[in-house]
N, C-alpha and C positions, 0 to 999 in steps of 0.2 A: 293114225297118223297126222289126218287133218288138222283135228283138235289140237295136237302140239304143235303144228304149225304156226296156228293162230296166236297159242299163248304165247309162242317166240316174237312175234311181229308185232303182238301188244307192248310186249317186256322193252322190246327194240325204242319203239313208240315213246313210250314212258320214260327211257333213256335220254331220248332226244329234246325231250318237253324238260328234262330236270336240267343237263347241260344248258340247254339256250335260258333258263330262267335263271342258273349262278351265273352265265356271262352277260345277261341284261343287268343284274343287280351291282357287279361289279361296275360296268361302263357307268351308272349313274349315281353310283357311291364316290366314282372319282371326277366326275361332273364338277367343277366350279359354280359358286352362285352366284349372280351377275345381279344381285338387286341393289348393292350398295351405290352412292354416287360415284361420278368420273370412271367405271367400271362399263365392258359395254355389253350391249342390252341384246335382246334375240336376235335384234337385226342389224345389228354390227355398227349403230350408230353411237357414238358416246353422248352418254347425260353430260349436263353440266358438272365441272369438277373443278379442280386444282391444276387437274393435268390432260383435261380437253384441251386442246389446239384451238385459237380463238381468232377465228379470220376477220380483216378489217380491210373493207372497202374503202379506196380513197382514191380521187381522181387529181391530175397533176397537166394542167394547162399550163403552156410555156409562159405565159407572162405572170405565173403566180407560182411558179415550181417551189420556191423560197417556203412558203406557206406549207406546202406539202412535207418537203423534208421535216419540217420545225415540227411538224403535226404527229408525223411517223418518230420522231427522237423522243416526242414526250409521250406517247407511249409507250416506246420500247424500254425506255429509261425508269418507267415508274412500277413495273410489274414485274413477276419472276415468273409468271404464264410462259408458254409455248405459244407462239403469236406466227399468224400468215398474215401479208400483208398484199392485196390484190391493188398493184396501183394501176389506174386506168387512164389512158392518155390516147392523143392524137398520132398518129403514125410520124409524123415531122420531128416529134419528141420522146420518139420510143430512147433512142440513143443518150440525149440527154439526161435524164432520170436514170436510166442505168448506168452510168458513168457517173454520176453525182452519187449514187448508194455504194457503188461498188470503190471510190478512192474517196470514201468518208468512213469516218467512225461507224458508218450502218453498215458496213459490208458484211457483217457477221449476221444481219439480221434476214429470217426466211421472206421472200418476198418473190412475185410474179406480176410482171409488165404484161398488162391486156390492152390491146387497140381496136379501138372505139370507133366506129365505123358512123361519122354524120350522116349517111347518106339515109337510115335508119329514119330518120326524122324529117326526111323530106315530105311535103303536102301536110305536116304536122302542127309544123309553129309558125303563129304571124310575126312576124319582121318589124313588128311597132312595141317600141317599150321607152319610159324615162330612163331607163338604164341599158344601154345597150349590152353590156358584160353579161347579163341576165339570159341574152340570148346565146350564149353559149354552148355548142353541142354539148359539152362534159356535163351541164346543169342537168340534164336528162338521164346521165349515166343511174340513177337510181332510180330508174321505172323501169329499167331492165334486170335487174337481179337474176333473174331466173337465168337469163340467157349468160351472164357471166362465170354464176356460182352452178357446181355441180355438183360437190360431196359433202359439201356441209350444208345440215340442214338451216342454222341460225348464224346469221353472221351480221355486225357492227358495219354501219355504213357513216362517215366523218366527212364532212366539207374540209377543206384544204385553208381554211382560215381559223382553225381551232388549233389549243393545246391543252393536251392532257396532265394534271395535277395529281389524279390520283388513280388507283392499279383499275387498270381498265376489266379486270375481272369482274368488278363491282358491277359494272354497266352491263355487261355480257350476261351478269344471272337475271338480268333484270324479267320479271316473270309475265309471259305472255298470256291471255287471256285465253280459252279454248274457242277458237274460231277466229281469232287476230291476228293478222297477217304481220301487223308493225307495231312496233311502243312507240312514241314522240314523247315529250316535254309541252304539255300547257303552255301558252302564252298569258295565264294570267296567275299560275300558280307560286309565283315566288314575290312575297312582299318588298324583299329589298328592291327588288326592279322595276317598283310602279313610279318612285318617284323620276327613275329616269325616263321610264314612259312617258311618262305627262309632261317633263321639262321639253322634251326635245319630240312632242306629237307622231310618237310611234304609232303605227296600229297594231294591235292585240285582239281584234274579233274579225269575224267574216267579212263585215262590211268595209272592210280595208282590202280585201283583195278580191273580192266578185262585187259583180255591177247587179245591183238589185234593181237599175231601172229595166233591167232585159224580164221580160215572163218566163222564158229558161230558168232564170238563175231563182225568181222567187216561188216558181213550181216546184223545186227542192225543199219545200219547205223549212228551212236551215233558218232558223232565227238571225238578224243579221247581228245582234248583239253575244251569238254565241263565240267564245276563248277558241282563238286559232291554233296552231301549233307549229313549230317552227320543224321542216324533214333536214335541216343540214346536220343531225344527229340523230341515228335512227334504228332501233335492233331488232331484226327481221325475221321471220319466219318466212324461210324462201320456199318449203313443203307447199305450207298454207297459202303463202303469195301465188304456186303454181296452181294450185288448187282454186281456189277465187279467180286466176284470170286478171288480179289483177293488174297487170302489164297492159291488156285490151281494155280494161275500164278506162286506165290514166288516157290512152291514147283514143278512145272516143270521145273523151273531153277537149283534148289537143284537139282534133279534127272539129269540133264542135265549134271550140272557139275561134276558129279559122273561119268557120263559117258566118257566125253571128257575133264576134266580140264581144264575149263573155267577162273577159277578165284582164286584156291588154292592157285596157286604159284605166284601169284601177288606182286606187292612193297607192298601191305599197308595189306598181310598176313591176313586179315579177311575172311570168310565165311557167314555171315549174313549180310552185307552191299552190293555187289555186286548183288544178285537179287534182294532187292530194288532198286537201282540203273535203273537195268534195265525196272522193272515191272512200274516203276513212273516217267521212261524218261518222260519229257514233262507233266506230268499229275497229278503233285501236284501242291499247292498253298503255301506262304512263308510265314514261323514264323519272325518276327521282329529280326534284329542282335543282340539286346542288350539281347535279350531271350535265346540266345544258345551262350555264350563265353567260346569255347572250346581250346581244344592244350594245357591245364594245365597240363597233365601229358606226354606230348612225349619229357623233358626235365629237367632233375634237376636243369640246371644252368639258363634256360633263363625265365624271368620274365616278366610280365603285369605291366604297370607303377600304383601304388598306385590309381590314380584317374580316370584311366580307369577301375579298379578293382571295383570301389566303385560304378560307374555308369551301371554297367552292371545287370542285373535282374535274371541272371542263371550263373552258374560257370560249366563247365564241365572238369574232370580230364581224358578224353580219352587219352589212351595212358598206357606205362609202367607204369610210373611211380605215384602209387594212394597215395591220402593224408592219410589216415590209414597207409602208409608201410615209409620207409626211405630208398633214399631220396627222396625228393618232393617239388616243390616250391606251396607257398602260402598255406600252411596247418592250418597255423593261421586261415584264413578266414572260413575252414572247419570244424576245430576243436572246434568252437565257438557253433557250432550245433550238435556235437556228444554228445550221451549219454552210458557212461559206462557200459558194458552188465551184467546185476544183477546175471546173472548164471557164471561171471566170465570165459569165454571159451571166447569170443573174447577181445583179448589183442593189444593196438596201439605198433607199431614198432617205435621207437623212439632213437637218438642219443647215449641219456643215459641207455635205456636196454639193 
């Protein structure tokens, strides 16, 4: 009897093992593969693909809100990709931007309005600049992307003085090298802009942004002739940004500039670009040149050729002369995307006005 009992127990055990193996095989045969682009990966985050929702972060300052609306409209009108816009503004402008979007042809877009607290910049920004508008708190939103973005790994940041003429999916697919938290366009990589740069005396190297008379700048070991980049258009890996604590690095240089005035009085006059030039020196990937054609706002007289502008995927009116103001060049390219303010607060400045 003891022997028979042991045999029965062994048979039951073998039967259970066989049943478990059959169930395991069936489950794994039914599980879909997830290696194709655009499908959900093992962590549940979608890879770059045609069905991937593209997050675009853009700011909306009260006196520049028409630019924000035109930029959003140009992005939305030139792609079939699913989009999500994070519109970042200050408290007193939340209602205005919401009503502008919801009472215009943009009412179908997917968007979220985020309020930026300028107190985060307290004791970090030196209040001296040849262009006071560059001290606006929203100019520093790009420093704090991980605080704004939680679910998306990859995002696009756009300045409010751009329009997009291409499919934003192309920009989103910009490849970031391992260990790089962001991609920018180099100020020296577009031969078609070199003549304009020379004619209006724009700065395209680190020497135009950092004060090389200061030992703290020279100790960085960055050649003053190194090509700079413009952070007004950026593709960012937020996960890598967090891992490297990029925001803390940027704040460190903001605070050091507050003490030592490393760049506020430099020729370029800005205070948001220099910290990024330092932190991302030789640690950023590249955006295709035609995805950031800039300097349209540097002079009211110097123009690009029509053919070149038609080929450009993104136009940027960085500089003093904005397309919603006057004078400005190529404003007709911008104005085709402008949507009048249903509240009547924002009015274009034109020769006849």
